[in-house]
PAZAPA-4460 file (N, C-alpha, C; in steps of 0.05 Angstrom, whole numbers, plus 32768, in hexadecimal, padded with zeros to 4 digits):
% residues 312
    n_x    n_y    n_z   ca_x   ca_y   ca_z    c_x    c_y    c_z   seq   type   mol
   82B3   79B2   7DC8   82C3   79B3   7DB0   82C3   79CF   7DA3     1      M     A
   82AB   79DC   7DA4   82A9   79F7   7D99   82BB   7A0A   7DA8     2      N     A
   82BC   7A07   7DC3   82CD   7A19   7DD3   82EA   7A14   7DCD     3      S     A
   82F2   79FB   7DC9   830E   79F4   7DC2   8315   7A01   7DA7     4      I     A
   8303   7A00   7D94   8309   7A0B   7D79   830C   7A2A   7D7A     5      L     A
   82FA   7A37   7D8A   82FB   7A54   7D8D   8316   7A5C   7D98     6      V     A
   831F   7A4E   7DAD   8338   7A55   7DBA   8350   7A4F   7DA8     7      C     A
   834F   7A38   7D9A   8365   7A31   7D88   8367   7A46   7D71     8      L     A
   8350   7A4E   7D66   834F   7A61   7D50   835A   7A7C   7D59     9      N     A
   8358   7A82   7D73   8362   7A9C   7D7D   837F   7A9B   7D83    10      A     A
   8389   7A84   7D8D   83A4   7A82   7D97   83B8   7A77   7D84    11      I     A
   83B1   7A62   7D74   83C4   7A55   7D62   83CF   7A69   7D4D    12      V     A
   83BE   7A7A   7D40   83C9   7A8D   7D2C   83DE   7A9F   7D38    13      P     A
   83DA   7AA8   7D52   83EC   7ABA   7D5F   8408   7AAD   7D62    14      V     A
   8408   7A94   7D6B   8422   7A87   7D70   842E   7A7C   7D55    15      F     A
   841D   7A79   7D41   8428   7A72   7D27   8438   7A89   7D1C    16      F     A
   842E   7AA1   7D1E   843D   7AB9   7D15   8457   7ABC   7D24    17      V     A
   8456   7AB7   7D3F   846F   7AB8   7D4F   8483   7AA4   7D45    18      I     A
   847A   7A8C   7D3F   848C   7A76   7D35   8498   7A7E   7D1B    19      A     A
   8489   7A8B   7D09   8493   7A94   7CEF   84A9   7AA9   7CF4    20      V     A
   84A5   7ABB   7D07   84B9   7ACF   7D0E   84D3   7AC2   7D18    21      G     A
   84D0   7AAE   7D29   84E8   7AA0   7D33   84F7   7A92   7D1D    22      Y     A
   84E8   7A83   7D0C   84F5   7A75   7CF6   8502   7A88   7CE1    23      L     A
   84F5   7A9F   7CDE   8501   7AB3   7CCB   851C   7ABC   7CD5    24      S     A
   851F   7AC0   7CEF   8539   7AC7   7CFA   854D   7AB1   7CF7    25      K     A
   8544   7A98   7CFD   8555   7A81   7CFB   8561   7A7D   7CDF    26      R     A
   8550   7A83   7CCB   8558   7A7F   7CAF   8564   7A99   7CA2    27      F     A
   8568   7AAD   7CB2   8575   7AC5   7CA8   8564   7AD9   7C99    28      G     A
   854A   7AD5   7C9A   8538   7AE8   7C8C   8539   7B03   7C9A    29      V     A
   853A   7B03   7CB4   853D   7B1B   7CC4   8553   7B17   7CD8    30      I     A
   8564   7B2B   7CDC   857A   7B29   7CEF   8571   7B33   7D0A    31      R     A
   857D   7B27   7D1F   8576   7B2E   7D3A   857A   7B4C   7D3F    32      E     A
   858E   7B57   7D33   8594   7B74   7D37   857F   7B86   7D2B    33      S     A
   856E   7B7B   7D19   8559   7B8B   7D0C   853F   7B8B   7D1C    34      E     A
   853C   7B79   7D2F   8523   7B76   7D3D   851B   7B8F   7D4D    35      V     A
   852E   7B9A   7D5B   8528   7BB2   7D6C   851F   7BC9   7D5B    36      S     A
   852C   7BCC   7D43   8525   7BE3   7D31   8509   7BDF   7D26    37      R     A
   8502   7BC7   7D1E   84E8   7BC1   7D14   84D3   7BC3   7D2A    38      F     A
   84DB   7BBC   7D42   84C9   7BBE   7D59   84C1   7BDB   7D5E    39      N     A
   84D4   7BED   7D5C   84CF   7C09   7D60   84BC   7C14   7D4B    40      A     A
   84BF   7C0C   7D32   84AD   7C15   7D1C   8491   7C0A   7D21    41      V     A
   848F   7BF0   7D28   8476   7BE3   7D2D   8467   7BF1   7D44    42      A     A
   8476   7BF7   7D59   8469   7C03   7D71   8460   7C1F   7D6B    43      F     A
   8471   7C2F   7D5E   846B   7C4C   7D5B   8458   7C52   7D44    44      R     A
   8457   7C41   7D31   8446   7C46   7D19   842D   7C34   7D19    45      V     A
   8432   7C1A   7D17   841B   7C08   7D14   840A   7C04   7D2D    46      F     A
   8418   7C03   7D44   8409   7C01   7D5D   83F9   7C1A   7D63    47      M     A
   8404   7C31   7D5D   83F5   7C4A   7D60   83DC   7C49   7D4F    48      L     A
   83E0   7C41   7D36   83C9   7C3F   7D23   83B4   7C2C   7D2D    49      A     A
   83BC   7C15   7D38   83AA   7C01   7D42   839A   7C0B   7D5A    50      M     A
   83A7   7C18   7D6D   8399   7C23   7D84   8386   7C39   7D7C    51      C     A
   838E   7C4A   7D6A   837C   7C5F   7D60   8364   7C53   7D52    52      F     A
   8368   7C40   7D41   8352   7C35   7D31   833E   7C25   7D42    53      Y     A
   8349   7C16   7D55   8337   7C06   7D67   8325   7C18   7D77    54      N     A
   8330   7C2E   7D81   831F   7C41   7D91   830D   7C52   7D7F    55      V     A
   8319   7C5C   7D69   830A   7C6D   7D56   82F2   7C5E   7D4A    56      Y     A
   82F5   7C44   7D46   82E0   7C34   7D39   82CE   7C26   7D4D    57      N     A
   82CF   7C2F   7D67   82BF   7C22   7D7B   82A8   7C34   7D84    58      S     A
   8297   7C29   7D95   8281   7C38   7DA1   828C   7C45   7DBB    59      D     A
   8288   7C5F   7DBF   8293   7C6D   7DD5   828B   7C61   7DF0    60      L     A
   8271   7C59   7DF2   8267   7C4E   7E0B   8274   7C33   7E12    61      S     A
   827C   7C24   7DFD   8288   7C0A   7E02   82A6   7C0C   7E04    62      S     A
   82B2   7C21   7DFA   82D0   7C24   7DFB   82DA   7C2C   7E16    63      A     A
   82CC   7C3E   7E23   82D4   7C48   7E3E   82C4   7C3A   7E53    64      V     A
   82D0   7C29   7E62   82C2   7C1A   7E77   82D1   7C1D   7E91    65      R     A
   82C8   7C30   7EA2   82D7   7C36   7EBA   82DA   7C1F   7ECD    66      P     A
   82C6   7C0E   7ED0   82C7   7BF7   7EE2   82DD   7BE3   7ED9    67      R     A
   82DF   7BDF   7EBF   82F3   7BCD   7EB4   830F   7BD9   7EB8    68      L     A
   8312   7BF3   7EB3   832C   7C00   7EB7   8334   7BFF   7ED4    69      M     A
   8322   7C04   7EE7   8328   7C04   7F03   8332   7BE9   7F0C    70      L     A
   8324   7BD4   7F03   832C   7BB9   7F0A   8348   7BB3   7F00    71      F     A
   834D   7BBB   7EE7   8367   7BB5   7EDB   837E   7BC4   7EEA    72      A     A
   8379   7BDD   7EF0   838E   7BED   7EFE   8393   7BE1   7F1A    73      V     A
   837E   7BDA   7F28   8382   7BCE   7F43   8390   7BB3   7F40    74      I     A
   8388   7BA3   7F2C   8394   7B89   7F28   83B2   7B8C   7F22    75      G     A
   83BA   7B9E   7F11   83D6   7BA2   7F0A   83E6   7BAB   7F23    76      V     A
   83D9   7BBD   7F33   83E6   7BC7   7F4B   83EB   7BB0   7F5F    77      A     A
   83D8   7B9E   7F62   83DB   7B87   7F74   83F0   7B74   7F69    78      I     A
   83F0   7B6F   7F4E   8405   7B5E   7F42   8421   7B69   7F47    79      M     A
   8423   7B84   7F44   843D   7B90   7F48   8446   7B8D   7F65    80      Y     A
   8434   7B92   7F78   843B   7B90   7F94   8444   7B74   7F9B    81      T     A
   8435   7B60   7F92   843D   7B44   7F97   8457   7B3D   7F8A    82      C     A
   845C   7B47   7F72   8475   7B42   7F64   848D   7B4F   7F73    83      S     A
   8489   7B67   7F7D   849E   7B74   7F8D   84A4   7B65   7FA6    84      W     A
   848F   7B5C   7FB4   8493   7B4D   7FCD   84A3   7B33   7FC8    85      L     A
   849C   7B25   7FB2   84AA   7B0C   7FAC   84C7   7B12   7FA6    86      Y     A
   84CC   7B26   7F95   84E8   7B2C   7F8D   84F8   7B36   7FA6    87      A     A
   84EC   7B45   7FB7   84F9   7B50   7FCE   8503   7B3B   7FE1    88      H     A
   84F2   7B26   7FE5   84F8   7B12   7FF9   8506   7AF9   7FEE    89      F     A
   8502   7AF3   7FD4   850C   7ADA   7FC9   8521   7ADC   7FB3    90      F     A
   8526   7AF4   7FA9   853A   7AF7   7F94   8552   7B05   7FA1    91      V     A
   856A   7AF9   7F9F   8581   7B03   7FAD   8590   7B19   7F9D    92      R     A
   8596   7B14   7F84   85A5   7B27   7F74   8595   7B40   7F6D    93      E     A
   85A1   7B57   7F72   8592   7B70   7F6E   858A   7B74   7F51    94      R     A
   859C   7B6D   7F3E   8596   7B71   7F22   857F   7B5F   7F18    95      R     A
   857A   7B4A   7F27   8564   7B38   7F20   8549   7B40   7F2C    96      K     A
   854A   7B50   7F41   8531   7B57   7F4F   851E   7B66   7F3D    97      K     A
   8528   7B7C   7F31   8517   7B8C   7F20   850D   7B7D   7F08    98      G     A
   851F   7B6C   7EFC   8517   7B5C   7EE5   8502   7B47   7EEC    99      V     A
   8504   7B3B   7F04   84F0   7B28   7F0D   84D5   7B35   7F12   100      T     A
   84D5   7B4D   7F1D   84BC   7B5C   7F22   84AF   7B62   7F07   101      I     A
   84BF   7B6B   7EF4   84B4   7B71   7ED9   84A8   7B57   7ECD   102      Q     A
   84B7   7B42   7ECF   84AE   7B29   7EC3   8494   7B1F   7ECE   103      G     A
   848F   7B24   7EE7   8476   7B1B   7EF4   845E   7B2C   7EEE   104      L     A
   8461   7B46   7EEF   8448   7B57   7EED   8443   7B63   7ED1   105      Y     A
   8459   7B66   7EC1   8456   7B75   7EA8   844F   7B63   7E91   106      R     A
   8436   7B64   7E87   842D   7B51   7E73   842F   7B5C   7E56   107      T     A
   842F   7B4A   7E43   8431   7B51   7E27   8415   7B56   7E1B   108      N     A
   8408   7B69   7E27   83EC   7B6E   7E20   83E9   7B77   7E03   109      Y     A
   83FC   7B87   7DF9   83F9   7B92   7DDE   83FF   7B7D   7DC8   110      L     A
   8415   7B70   7DCB   841E   7B5E   7DB5   840F   7B44   7DB4   111      I     A
   840B   7B37   7DCC   83FD   7B1E   7DCC   83E0   7B20   7DD6   112      L     A
   83DC   7B31   7DEA   83C1   7B33   7DF5   83AC   7B3D   7DE1   113      G     A
   83B2   7B53   7DD3   839F   7B5E   7DC0   8396   7B4C   7DAA   114      L     A
   83A9   7B3F   7D9B   83A0   7B2D   7D86   8391   7B15   7D90   115      P     A
   8398   7B0A   7DA7   8389   7AF3   7DB2   836E   7AFC   7DBB   116      I     A
   836C   7B14   7DC7   8352   7B1F   7DCF   8340   7B23   7DB7   117      A     A
   834C   7B2D   7DA2   833C   7B31   7D89   8331   7B16   7D7F   118      S     A
   8342   7B01   7D80   8338   7AE7   7D77   8323   7ADB   7D89   119      G     A
   8326   7ADF   7DA3   8312   7AD4   7DB6   82F8   7AE3   7DB6   120      L     A
   82FA   7AFE   7DB1   82E2   7B0F   7DB2   82D0   7B0B   7D99   121      A     A
   82DC   7B00   7D83   82CC   7AFA   7D6C   82BF   7B11   7D5E   122      G     A
   82CF   7B26   7D59   82C5   7B3D   7D49   82B6   7B52   7D5A   123      G     A
   82B5   7B4F   7D74   82A7   7B62   7D85   82B8   7B7C   7D86   124      V     A
   82AA   7B93   7D8C   82B7   7BAD   7D8E   82CE   7BAB   7DA2   125      D     A
   82E7   7BB0   7D99   82FF   7BAE   7DAA   8308   7BC9   7DB5   126      L     A
   82F7   7BDD   7DB4   82FF   7BF7   7DBE   8307   7BF6   7DDC   127      G     A
   82F8   7BE7   7DEC   82FE   7BE5   7E08   8319   7BD8   7E0D   128      A     A
   8320   7BC5   7DFC   833A   7BB7   7DFE   8351   7BCA   7DF9   129      V     A
   834D   7BDB   7DE4   8362   7BEF   7DDD   8365   7C04   7DF2   130      A     A
   834E   7C0E   7DFC   834F   7C23   7E11   835B   7C19   7E2A   131      V     A
   8355   7C00   7E31   8361   7BF4   7E49   837F   7BF3   7E46   132      L     A
   8389   7BEC   7E2F   83A6   7BEC   7E2A   83B2   7C07   7E2E   133      G     A
   83A4   7C1C   7E27   83AE   7C38   7E2B   83B0   7C3F   7E48   134      A     A
   83A2   7C30   7E59   83A4   7C35   7E76   83BA   7C25   7E83   135      I     A
   83BA   7C0B   7E7D   83CC   7BF9   7E8C   83E8   7BF8   7E81   136      V     A
   83EC   7BFC   7E67   8407   7BFB   7E5C   8419   7C11   7E67   137      V     A
   8410   7C2A   7E68   8420   7C3F   7E75   8425   7C39   7E92   138      P     A
   8412   7C2C   7EA0   8416   7C25   7EBC   842C   7C10   7EBD   139      M     A
   842C   7BFC   7EAB   8442   7BE9   7EAA   845D   7BF7   7EA7   140      F     A
   845E   7C0A   7E94   8477   7C18   7E8D   8481   7C28   7EA5   141      N     A
   8470   7C37   7EB2   8478   7C48   7EC8   8483   7C37   7EDF   142      V     A
   8475   7C21   7EE6   847E   7C10   7EFB   8499   7C02   7EF4   143      L     A
   849C   7BFB   7EDA   84B5   7BEE   7ED1   84CD   7C01   7ED3   144      A     A
   84C9   7C1A   7ECA   84DF   7C2D   7ECC   84E7   7C32   7EE9   145      V     A
   84D4   7C37   7EFA   84D9   7C3C   7F16   84E8   7C24   7F23   146      I     A
   84DD   7C0C   7F1D   84E9   7BF4   7F29   8506   7BEF   7F21   147      T     A
   850B   7BF1   7F06   8526   7BEC   7EFC   853A   7C01   7F06   148      L     A
   8531   7C1A   7F07   8543   7C2F   7F10   8549   7C2D   7F2E   149      E     A
   8534   7C24   7F3D   8539   7C21   7F5A   854D   7C0A   7F5F   150      V     A
   854A   7BF4   7F51   855C   7BDE   7F55   8577   7BE1   7F47   151      Y     A
   8578   7BF6   7F36   8591   7BFD   7F29   85A0   7C12   7F3A   152      N     A
   8593   7C1B   7F4F   859F   7C2F   7F61   859D   7C4C   7F57   153      G     A
   858D   7C51   7F43   858A   7C6C   7F38   856F   7C77   7F3E   154      E     A
   856D   7C92   7F40   8554   7C9F   7F46   8543   7CA2   7F2C   155      K     A
   852A   7C9A   7F2D   8519   7C9D   7F15   8516   7CBA   7F0C   156      P     A
   8518   7CBF   7EF2   8515   7CDA   7EE7   84F7   7CDF   7EE0   157      Q     A
   84E9   7CEC   7EF1   84CC   7CF0   7EEF   84C5   7CFE   7ED5   158      I     A
   84D4   7D13   7ECE   84CE   7D23   7EB6   84D0   7D12   7E9D   159      G     A
   84E6   7D03   7E9B   84E9   7CF2   7E84   84D4   7CDC   7E83   160      K     A
   84CC   7CD2   7E9A   84B8   7CBD   7E9C   849D   7CC8   7E91   161      L     A
   8495   7CE0   7E9A   847C   7CEC   7E91   847D   7CF2   7E73   162      L     A
   8494   7CFB   7E69   8497   7D00   7E4C   8494   7CE7   7E3C   163      K     A
   84A0   7CD1   7E45   849E   7CB7   7E37   8481   7CAD   7E37   164      D     A
   8473   7CB1   7E4D   8457   7CA8   7E4E   8446   7CB8   7E3A   165      I     A
   844B   7CD3   7E39   843B   7CE4   7E27   8440   7CDD   7E0A   166      A     A
   8458   7CD3   7E04   845F   7CCC   7DE8   8458   7CAF   7DE1   167      K     A
   844F   7C9F   7DF4   8449   7C83   7DEF   8435   7C80   7DD8   168      N     A
   843B   7C72   7DC3   8429   7C6F   7DAC   840E   7C64   7DB3   169      P     A
   840D   7C52   7DC7   83F4   7C47   7DD0   83E1   7C5D   7DDB   170      L     A
   83ED   7C6E   7DEB   83DD   7C84   7DF7   83D5   7C98   7DE1   171      I     A
   83E8   7C9F   7DD0   83E3   7CB3   7DBB   83CC   7CA9   7DA9   172      V     A
   83CF   7C90   7DA0   83BB   7C84   7D8E   839F   7C82   7D9B   173      G     A
   839E   7C79   7DB4   8385   7C76   7DC1   8377   7C91   7DC7   174      S     A
   8387   7CA4   7DCF   837C   7CBF   7DD5   8372   7CCC   7DBB   175      L     A
   8381   7CC9   7DA5   8378   7CD4   7D8C   835E   7CC7   7D83   176      L     A
   835C   7CAC   7D87   8344   7C9E   7D80   832C   7CA7   7D91   177      G     A
   8331   7CAC   7DAB   831C   7CB6   7DBD   8313   7CD2   7DB5   178      L     A
   8327   7CE3   7DAE   8321   7CFE   7DA5   830F   7CFE   7D8D   179      L     A
   8316   7CEE   7D79   8306   7CEC   7D61   82EA   7CE2   7D67   180      F     A
   82E9   7CCF   7D7A   82D0   7CC2   7D81   82BD   7CD6   7D90   181      L     A
   82C9   7CE4   7DA3   82B9   7CF8   7DB3   82AF   7D0F   7DA2   182      V     A
   82C1   7D19   7D90   82B9   7D2F   7D7F   82A9   7D26   7D66   183      L     A
   82A6   7D0C   7D63   8297   7D00   7D4C   82A4   7D09   7D31   184      D     A
   82BE   7D09   7D30   82CD   7D0F   7D18   82D3   7CF5   7D09   185      V     A
   82CB   7CF4   7CF0   82D0   7CDD   7CE0   82E5   7CE3   7CCA   186      R     A
   82F7   7CD0   7CC6   830B   7CD3   7CB1   82FF   7CCF   7C96   187      L     A
   830A   7CDC   7C81   8301   7CD5   7C66   8305   7CB7   7C61   188      P     A
   82F4   7CAB   7C52   82F4   7C8E   7C4E   8310   7C83   7C46   189      Q     A
   831D   7C92   7C33   8337   7C88   7C2A   834C   7C88   7C40   190      M     A
   834B   7C9C   7C52   835E   7C9C   7C68   8357   7C87   7C7D   191      L     A
   833D   7C84   7C81   8334   7C70   7C95   833D   7C53   7C8C   192      E     A
   833B   7C4E   7C73   8344   7C34   7C68   8362   7C31   7C6C   193      I     A
   8371   7C47   7C68   838E   7C46   7C6B   8396   7C41   7C88   194      G     A
   8389   7C4F   7C9B   838E   7C4B   7CB8   8387   7C2E   7CC0   195      V     A
   8370   7C24   7CB5   8368   7C09   7CBB   837D   7BF5   7CB2   196      R     A
   8388   7BF9   7C9A   839C   7BE7   7C90   83B6   7BE8   7CA0   197      D     A
   83BD   7C00   7CA9   83D5   7C02   7CBA   83D0   7BF4   7CD5   198      L     A
   83B8   7BF6   7CE0   83B2   7BEA   7CF9   83B3   7BCB   7CF8   199      S     A
   83AC   7BC1   7CE0   83AC   7BA4   7CDD   83C9   7B98   7CDB   200      R     A
   83DC   7BA9   7CD6   83F8   7BA0   7CD4   8403   7B9B   7CF0   201      I     A
   83FA   7BAB   7D04   8406   7BAC   7D1E   840A   7B91   7D2C   202      A     A
   83F4   7B82   7D30   83F6   7B69   7D40   8407   7B54   7D32   203      S     A
   8402   7B4D   7D18   8413   7B39   7D0D   8431   7B40   7D0C   204      P     A
   8437   7B5A   7D07   8453   7B62   7D06   8460   7B60   7D21   205      L     A
   8452   7B69   7D37   845D   7B67   7D51   8461   7B4A   7D5A   206      M     A
   844E   7B39   7D52   8451   7B1C   7D59   8469   7B10   7D4A   207      L     A
   846C   7B17   7D31   8482   7B0D   7D21   849D   7B16   7D2D   208      F     A
   849E   7B2F   7D36   84B7   7B39   7D42   84BC   7B2C   7D5E   209      L     A
   84A6   7B25   7D6C   84AA   7B17   7D85   84B7   7AFC   7D80   210      L     A
   84AF   7AEE   7D6B   84BB   7AD5   7D64   84D8   7AD8   7D5D   211      G     A
   84DE   7AEE   7D4E   84FA   7AF3   7D46   850C   7AFB   7D5E   212      A     A
   84FF   7B04   7D73   850E   7B0C   7D8B   8517   7AF4   7D9B   213      F     A
   8509   7ADD   7D99   850F   7AC6   7DAA   852C   7ABC   7DA9   214      F     A
   8537   7AB7   7DC0   8551   7AAB   7DC3   854F   7A96   7DDA   215      R     A
   855A   7A7F   7DD6   8557   7A69   7DE9   8571   7A63   7DF8   216      F     A
   8586   7A71   7DF2   859F   7A6C   7DFF   859F   7A78   7E1C   217      D     A
   85A9   7A69   7E2F   85AB   7A73   7E4A   8592   7A6E   7E5B   218      G     A
   857D   7A62   7E50   8565   7A5D   7E60   856B   7A4B   7E78   219      V     A
   857C   7A37   7E75   8581   7A24   7E8A   858F   7A31   7EA2   220      S     A
   859B   7A48   7E9F   85AA   7A55   7EB5   8597   7A63   7EC8   221      T     A
   857E   7A67   7EC0   856B   7A76   7ED1   8552   7A66   7ED7   222      H     A
   8555   7A4B   7EDA   853E   7A3A   7EDE   852E   7A42   7EF6   223      I     A
   853A   7A48   7F0C   852C   7A4F   7F25   851B   7A68   7F21   224      R     A
   8527   7A7D   7F16   8519   7A96   7F12   8503   7A93   7EFD   225      E     A
   8509   7A85   7EE8   84F5   7A81   7ED2   84DD   7A71   7EDC   226      L     A
   84E2   7A5D   7EEC   84CC   7A4C   7EF6   84B9   7A5D   7F07   227      T     A
   84C4   7A6E   7F19   84B4   7A7F   7F2A   84A4   7A93   7F1A   228      A     A
   84B2   7AA0   7F07   84A4   7AB5   7EF7   848F   7AA9   7EE5   229      V     A
   8494   7A93   7ED8   8480   7A86   7EC7   8467   7A7D   7ED6   230      C     A
   846B   7A72   7EEE   8454   7A6A   7EFE   8444   7A82   7F07   231      L     A
   8452   7A97   7F0F   8444   7AAF   7F18   8435   7ABD   7F01   232      G     A
   8444   7AC1   7EEB   8439   7AD1   7ED5   8423   7AC2   7EC6   233      R     A
   8425   7AA8   7EC2   8413   7A99   7EB1   83FE   7A89   7EC0   234      L     A
   8402   7A84   7EDA   83EF   7A74   7EE9   83E3   7A82   7F00   235      V     A
   83F4   7A8B   7F13   83E9   7A96   7F2C   83DB   7AB1   7F28   236      I     A
   83E8   7AC4   7F1B   83DB   7ADE   7F17   83C1   7ADC   7F07   237      F     A
   83C1   7ACE   7EF0   83A9   7ACB   7EE1   8392   7ABD   7EF1   238      P     A
   8399   7AA9   7F00   8385   7A9B   7F10   8377   7AAD   7F24   239      A     A
   8387   7ABD   7F32   837B   7ACF   7F46   836B   7AE6   7F39   240      V     A
   8377   7AF3   7F25   836B   7B0A   7F18   8351   7B02   7F09   241      A     A
   8352   7AED   7EFA   833B   7AE5   7EEA   8325   7AD9   7EFB   242      L     A
   832C   7ACC   7F10   8317   7AC3   7F23   8309   7ADA   7F30   243      T     A
   8318   7AEF   7F37   830C   7B07   7F43   82FA   7B15   7F2E   244      A     A
   8304   7B16   7F15   82F4   7B22   7F00   82D9   7B13   7EFC   245      A     A
   82DB   7AF9   7EFC   82C3   7AE8   7EF9   82AF   7AED   7F10   246      L     A
   82BA   7AEF   7F28   82A9   7AF3   7F40   829B   7B0F   7F3F   247      K     A
   82A9   7B22   7F33   829E   7B3D   7F31   828C   7B41   7F19   248      L     A
   8288   7B2C   7F09   8275   7B2E   7EF4   827E   7B38   7ED9   249      G     A
   8298   7B38   7ED5   82A3   7B40   7EBA   829E   7B2A   7EA6   250      F     A
   8293   7B30   7E90   828E   7B1D   7E7B   8294   7B29   7E5F   251      T     A
   8291   7B18   7E4A   8293   7B22   7E2F   82AE   7B2E   7E29   252      G     A
   82AE   7B45   7E1A   82C6   7B52   7E12   82D6   7B5D   7E2A   253      V     A
   82C9   7B64   7E3F   82D7   7B6D   7E57   82E8   7B57   7E63   254      E     A
   82DD   7B3F   7E65   82EC   7B29   7E70   8303   7B21   7E5D   255      F     A
   82FE   7B22   7E43   8313   7B1C   7E2F   832A   7B30   7E32   256      V     A
   8324   7B49   7E37   8339   7B5E   7E3A   8349   7B57   7E53   257      A     A
   833C   7B4F   7E69   834A   7B48   7E82   835A   7B2F   7E7E   258      L     A
   8350   7B1C   7E6F   835F   7B03   7E69   8378   7B0A   7E5A   259      L     A
   8376   7B1C   7E46   838E   7B24   7E37   83A2   7B33   7E49   260      A     A
   8397   7B42   7E5C   83A9   7B52   7E6E   83B8   7B40   7E82   261      L     A
   83A9   7B2F   7E8F   83B5   7B20   7EA6   83C1   7B05   7E9E   262      F     A
   83BA   7AF9   7E87   83C4   7ADF   7E80   83DA   7AE0   7E6B   263      A     A
   83E1   7AF8   7E61   83F6   7AFA   7E4D   8412   7AF6   7E59   264      S     A
   8425   7AEF   7E48   8441   7AEB   7E52   844E   7B06   7E57   265      P     A
   8467   7B05   7E60   8475   7B1E   7E67   847B   7B2F   7E4E   266      T     A
   8478   7B49   7E51   847C   7B5B   7E3A   8498   7B5A   7E2F   267      A     A
   849A   7B5B   7E14   84B4   7B5B   7E06   84C4   7B73   7E0E   268      V     A
   84B7   7B8A   7E13   84C5   7BA2   7E1A   84D4   7BA0   7E34   269      A     A
   84CD   7B8D   7E45   84DB   7B8A   7E5E   84F8   7B82   7E5A   270      S     A
   84FE   7B73   7E45   851A   7B6C   7E3E   852A   7B84   7E36   271      F     A
   851F   7B94   7E24   852D   7BAC   7E1A   8532   7BC0   7E31   272      T     A
   851E   7BC3   7E42   8520   7BD6   7E58   8535   7BCD   7E6C   273      M     A
   8535   7BB3   7E72   8549   7BA8   7E85   8565   7BAB   7E7A   274      A     A
   8568   7BA7   7E60   8582   7BAA   7E52   858C   7BC6   7E54   275      Q     A
   857B   7BDA   7E51   8582   7BF6   7E51   8586   7C02   7E6C   276      Q     A
   857A   7BF5   7E81   857A   7C01   7E9C   858A   7BF1   7EB0   277      M     A
   859B   7BE0   7EA7   85AD   7BD2   7EBA   85A2   7BBA   7EC8   278      G     A
   858C   7BAF   7EBF   8581   7B96   7ECA   858F   7B7E   7EBE   279      G     A
   8587   7B67   7EC7   8592   7B4E   7EBC   8584   7B48   7EA2   280      D     A
   8590   7B51   7E8C   8583   7B4F   7E72   8580   7B32   7E69   281      A     A
   8593   7B21   7E6F   8591   7B05   7E67   8578   7AF8   7E74   282      E     A
   8575   7AFD   7E8E   855D   7AF2   7E9C   8544   7AFE   7E91   283      L     A
   8544   7B18   7E8B   852C   7B25   7E80   8524   7B19   7E65   284      A     A
   8538   7B14   7E54   8532   7B08   7E3A   8528   7AEB   7E3D   285      G     A
   8533   7ADC   7E4F   852A   7AC0   7E53   850D   7AC0   7E5E   286      N     A
   8507   7AD3   7E6F   84EB   7AD5   7E7A   84D7   7AD9   7E63   287      I     A
   84DE   7AEC   7E51   84CC   7AF1   7E3A   84C9   7AD8   7E29   288      V     A
   84DF   7ACB   7E23   84DE   7AB3   7E12   84CD   7A9D   7E1F   289      V     A
   84D2   7A96   7E38   84C5   7A80   7E45   84A8   7A85   7E4A   290      M     A
   84A1   7A9D   7E54   8485   7AA3   7E59   8475   7AA4   7E3F   291      T     A
   8481   7AAE   7E29   8474   7AAF   7E0F   846F   7A93   7E04   292      S     A
   8483   7A81   7E07   8480   7A66   7DFE   846A   7A57   7E0E   293      L     A
   846C   7A58   7E28   8459   7A4A   7E39   843D   7A55   7E38   294      L     A
   843C   7A6F   7E31   8421   7A7C   7E2E   8410   7A6F   7E19   295      C     A
   841C   7A63   7E05   840C   7A55   7DF1   83FA   7A40   7DFD   296      S     A
   8404   7A33   7E12   83F4   7A1E   7E20   83E3   7A2B   7E35   297      L     A
   83EE   7A3C   7E46   83DF   7A48   7E5C   83C8   7A59   7E52   298      S     A
   83CC   7A69   7E3E   83B7   7A7B   7E33   83A0   7A6A   7E28   299      F     A
   83A8   7A54   7E1A   8393   7A43   7E0F   8382   7A37   7E26   300      F     A
   838F   7A2E   7E3B   8381   7A22   7E52   836E   7A36   7E5F   301      C     A
   8378   7A4E   7E64   8367   7A63   7E70   8350   7A6A   7E5E   302      W     A
   8356   7A6D   7E44   8340   7A74   7E31   832B   7A5E   7E30   303      S     A
   8334   7A46   7E2E   8322   7A2F   7E2C   8311   7A2D   7E45   304      L     A
   831D   7A31   7E5C   830E   7A2F   7E76   82F7   7A43   7E77   305      L     A
   82FE   7A5C   7E71   82E9   7A71   7E74   82D6   7A71   7E5C   306      F     A
   82DF   7A68   7E45   82CD   7A65   7E2E   82B8   7A4F   7E34   307      K     A
   82C1   7A39   7E40   82B0   7A24   7E47   829B   7A2C   7E5C   308      T     A
   82A4   7A3E   7E6E   8292   7A48   7E83   827E   7A5D   7E78   309      L     A
   8282   7A65   7E5F   8270   7A78   7E52   8274   7A94   7E5B   310      G     A
   828C   7A9B   7E64   8292   7AB6   7E6D   8294   7AC9   7E55   311      V     A
   829D   7ABF   7E3E   829E   7AD0   7E26   8296   7AC0   7E0E   312      F     A
***
């Protein structure tokens, strides 16, 4: 019963905020056209502050964990390879291939993973979780750009890709936090409180906007693709990756970080990127909606299973 309550307390608030975002759009509090603009502000300002503060306020020895990072990078690479093989052999339409690959391997680590990890970790130092994000999210982005441009028939622009990675708020915030941590530079208390307050806005705002993003029209037209992606993203990949993590001895906050990475739904950004780069945007949006909805059940089951086993 205690394990059930811990998991519910971590997951229910997250999906409650998502539901409020969806209802706010339905009742006209926020317009669909405003979501992308608010998303940009949340990502560039509040997410940067959150990544900075989580690393800045952590212990250096616990924030940088090479073994955890190596496992995550190898895991993402394997997920991507399996996703590519599936799309190559089983998805016929070219515009759907890149979108399907994205839907399978690219997880919503920032918006859903981080707040759930925070709830499951129970106040433990989350520096390692933030730094891990700074490693895997750019990897997600690079693979997504290359994939969509390849299936769009265009050559990837390496220079632009590197520039976008260098400007990524997640990387900027985490690197600034590491710099302050390594140099032992402390902000004046009044500024530190301000940064802390900005960082606390990030997760609830991004979750609210995720709810406002939801659209359910057209889901029935992609049942076959959605079934395959949901099974792969929420069941098969987490089962393989988390079992391997358990066998290799990952526990505590490290396992929570990997749970957030591998069991999260498809990233919201995958829809925007598909829309801008010639992919099947309708399928991409439906993948985000369905994996996010079903994740409320699957994430609870994975969390409860490993909590009961005493892994974290």
